[in-house]
C-alpha positions in Angstrom: -0.2 0.3 0.0 1.4 3.3 -0.8 0.8 5.9 1.7 -0.5 8.9 1.1 2.1 11.7 2.0 5.7 11.0 2.9 7.7 13.7 5.1 11.2 13.0 5.4 13.9 15.3 7.3 12.2 18.1 6.0 13.6 21.6 7.0 13.4 25.3 6.2 15.5 28.2 7.1 14.6 31.7 7.3 17.7 33.8 7.3 19.2 32.7 10.7 16.1 31.0 11.8 15.6 27.4 11.9 12.2 27.2 11.5 11.1 23.6 10.6 14.2 20.8 11.4 14.3 16.9 10.7 10.2 16.7 10.5 9.4 13.3 9.2 5.5 12.4 8.8 3.7 9.5 7.2 -0.2 9.6 6.1 -2.0 6.6 5.4 -5.0 6.6 2.9 -8.4 7.8 4.9 -6.1 8.4 7.8 -7.2 11.8 10.3 -3.9 13.1 11.1 -3.3 15.5 13.8 -0.2 18.1 13.8 0.0 20.2 17.0 1.7 21.9 19.2 2.3 26.0 20.8 2.0 29.2 18.9 4.9 29.6 16.7 6.0 25.6 17.0 6.2 25.8 12.8 2.6 24.1 12.2 1.4 26.6 9.2 5.1 26.6 8.1 4.5 22.7 7.7 1.4 23.4 5.5 3.1 26.3 3.4 5.4 23.8 2.8 3.2 20.8 2.0 1.2 23.0 -0.7 4.5 25.0 -2.2 4.3 28.4 -0.6 7.4 27.6 1.0 10.1 25.9 -0.6 11.8 23.3 1.5 15.8 24.3 2.8 16.0 20.4 2.8 14.0 16.9 2.6 11.5 15.4 0.5 8.0 15.4 0.5 6.1 13.0 -1.6 2.6 12.4 -2.5 1.8 9.1 -3.4 5.2 8.1 -4.1 6.0 11.2 -6.7 8.8 14.1 -4.5 6.3 17.1 -5.0 9.4 19.7 -3.7 10.2 22.9 -5.8 6.9 22.3 -7.5 4.0 25.5 -7.8 1.3 25.6 -5.5 -1.0 25.1 -8.4 0.6 21.9 -9.7 0.6 20.8 -6.5 -3.0 21.3 -6.0 -3.9 19.5 -9.2 -1.6 16.8 -7.5 -4.2 16.4 -4.8 -3.8 18.5 -1.7 -5.9 21.3 -0.9 -6.6 23.1 2.3 -8.3 25.6 4.3 -6.7 28.4 6.5 -7.0 30.0 9.8 -8.3 33.6 8.6 -11.3 32.2 6.2 -10.4 33.5 2.6 -14.0 32.6 0.7 -14.9 35.0 -1.9 -17.3 36.8 0.3 -19.3 38.8 -2.4 -20.1 35.8 -4.4 -22.5 33.4 -3.9 -22.2 30.3 -2.1 -22.9 28.0 -5.0 -20.0 30.3 -7.2 -17.5 29.8 -4.3 -17.7 26.1 -5.1 -18.1 26.5 -9.0 -14.6 28.3 -9.0 -13.2 25.5 -7.5 -14.6 22.9 -9.7 -13.2 25.4 -12.8 -9.8 23.6 -12.4 -11.5 20.2 -13.6 -13.0 22.1 -16.5 -11.5 20.1 -20.1 -12.5 22.3 -22.5 -10.5 24.4 -24.9 -10.3 28.5 -24.6 -12.1 28.5 -28.0 -14.9 26.0 -27.3 -15.5 28.6 -24.2 -15.5 31.5 -25.9 -18.1 30.2 -28.3 -20.1 28.5 -26.1 -20.2 25.1 -28.0 -22.0 21.9 -26.7 -19.0 20.5 -25.1 -18.6 24.0 -22.6 -22.7 23.8 -21.8 -22.3 20.1 -20.9 -19.2 20.7 -18.6 -20.8 23.7 -16.9 -24.3 21.8 -16.4 -22.2 19.0 -14.9 -20.0 21.4 -12.6 -23.3 22.9 -11.6 -24.3 19.6 -10.4 -21.7 18.9 -9.1 -21.5 22.2 -6.9 -24.9 21.5 -5.5 -23.8 17.2 -5.0 -20.8 19.0 -2.8 -23.2 21.4 -1.0 -25.9 18.9 0.0 -23.3 16.9 1.8 -23.1 19.6 4.5 -26.7 20.4 4.2 -25.9 23.8 2.0 -27.7 23.4 -0.7 -30.3 25.9 0.3 -27.8 28.6 0.9 -26.7 28.0 -2.8 -27.6 31.6 -3.6 -26.5 33.6 -0.8 -23.7 35.5 -0.7 -20.8 34.0 1.4 -20.4 37.1 3.7 -24.0 36.3 5.0 -23.3 32.9 6.1 -22.9 32.3 9.9 -19.8 31.8 11.2 -19.9 27.9 11.5 -21.0 27.6 7.6 -18.4 29.7 6.4 -15.9 27.2 8.0 -17.9 24.7 6.2 -18.1 26.5 2.6 -14.1 26.7 2.9 -14.2 22.8 3.1 -16.9 22.5 0.7 -14.5 24.4 -1.4 -11.5 22.3 -0.9 -13.5 19.2 -1.9 -14.0 20.7 -5.1 -10.5 20.0 -6.3 -10.9 16.7 -5.9 -8.3 16.5 -3.2 -6.2 13.4 -2.5 -5.0 14.9 1.3 -6.9 17.6 2.6 -4.8 19.9 4.9 -7.4 22.0 7.5 -5.8 24.4 9.6 -7.4 25.3 12.6 -11.0 24.3 11.4 -12.4 25.1 14.8 -10.6 28.4 15.7 -13.9 30.8 16.7 -16.5 28.5 16.8 -18.7 27.8 19.9 -18.9 23.6 21.5 -21.8 23.5 19.3 -20.0 24.2 16.2 -17.0 22.6 17.3 -19.2 19.2 17.3 -20.6 19.6 14.4 -17.7 20.2 12.7 -15.9 17.3 14.2 -19.0 15.4 12.5 -18.1 16.9 9.4 -14.6 15.9 9.1 -15.9 12.2 9.9 -18.5 12.5 6.9 -15.6 13.9 4.7 -13.5 11.0 5.3 -16.2 8.5 5.2 -17.9 9.7 1.7 -14.7 11.2 0.0 -12.6 8.3 1.1 -9.9 11.1 1.5 -6.9 11.4 4.3 -7.0 14.8 6.4 -4.3 16.4 8.3 -5.3 19.1 10.7 -3.6 21.5 12.5 -5.9 22.8 15.8 -5.8 24.0 19.3 -8.9 22.4 20.5 -7.8 19.4 22.0 -11.4 17.7 22.3 -11.4 18.1 18.8 -7.9 16.8 17.8 -8.5 14.1 20.6 -11.9 12.6 19.7 -11.2 12.3 16.0 -7.4 11.8 15.1 -6.1 9.0 15.2 -2.2 9.9 15.0 -1.0 12.8 16.2 2.6 14.6 15.7 3.3 17.5 18.7 6.0 20.0 17.5 7.7 22.4 19.5 10.0 25.2 18.2 10.0 23.6 14.9 11.0 20.2 16.2 9.2 16.8 16.7 8.5 16.4 20.3 6.4 13.4 20.1 4.2 11.2 17.7 1.7 8.4 18.4 -1.8 8.0 18.8 -4.1 10.2 21.4 -3.4 8.3 24.4 0.3 8.1 23.7 -0.2 11.7 23.4 -1.6 12.8 26.6 0.4 10.7 28.5 3.5 11.7 27.3 6.0 13.7 30.2 7.3 15.8 27.2 3.7 17.0 25.1 2.1 17.5 28.9 5.0 19.9 29.8 5.6 21.8 26.7 1.9 22.2 25.5 -1.0 20.5 27.4 -0.4 21.4 30.5 -0.8 18.9 34.2 
């Protein structure tokens, strides 16, 4: 079985600062994986390297056995890595459905001329993408909000819409950067159910950064803890919760 993601000895320097050093990660198909640690530990920097925003100083990143280091962000997205962000990055003045259609547009397979002339192939694909957008929204019970402006959705639904949009690129690995940030307990519980649904219905692996330990320990099957850019611990939720170094550096007594 080929792993979805293999990260080996990954590191990055910013001037004289070693932001991440010697990181190793292995994510299996369908796995829910957590990346946790104090603020400034290097978690989002790891996401930026995985998605081509930052070029690692050393190490390898393999997606289904193919090294993606050095590839552009849009190339990595097409290869199968999608992400959400700490701060919601929706197109707030577009509708809910239009936000999803933008991500589906990367899957369009017709020529510029076909699009300009609006030939039958263009109309067929536009119809198919419209149907796919509604299908994705229905998974999250957002179909009745399709024609609303994204800015008018409640905060929790905006978070869900960002996940829907990421799924529109048909990823093999979904990166969630603090998906529960700003959520109340009920919204967080709904998010946990949503993440499980995504994994099951779309058969993809999920790597998430999160500070809400109830969410992390409740859904993740394996967790890596970062501290000052280095790996402090790696294991199951039970192993992480009982690790003395993790308790001292992050979880607290």
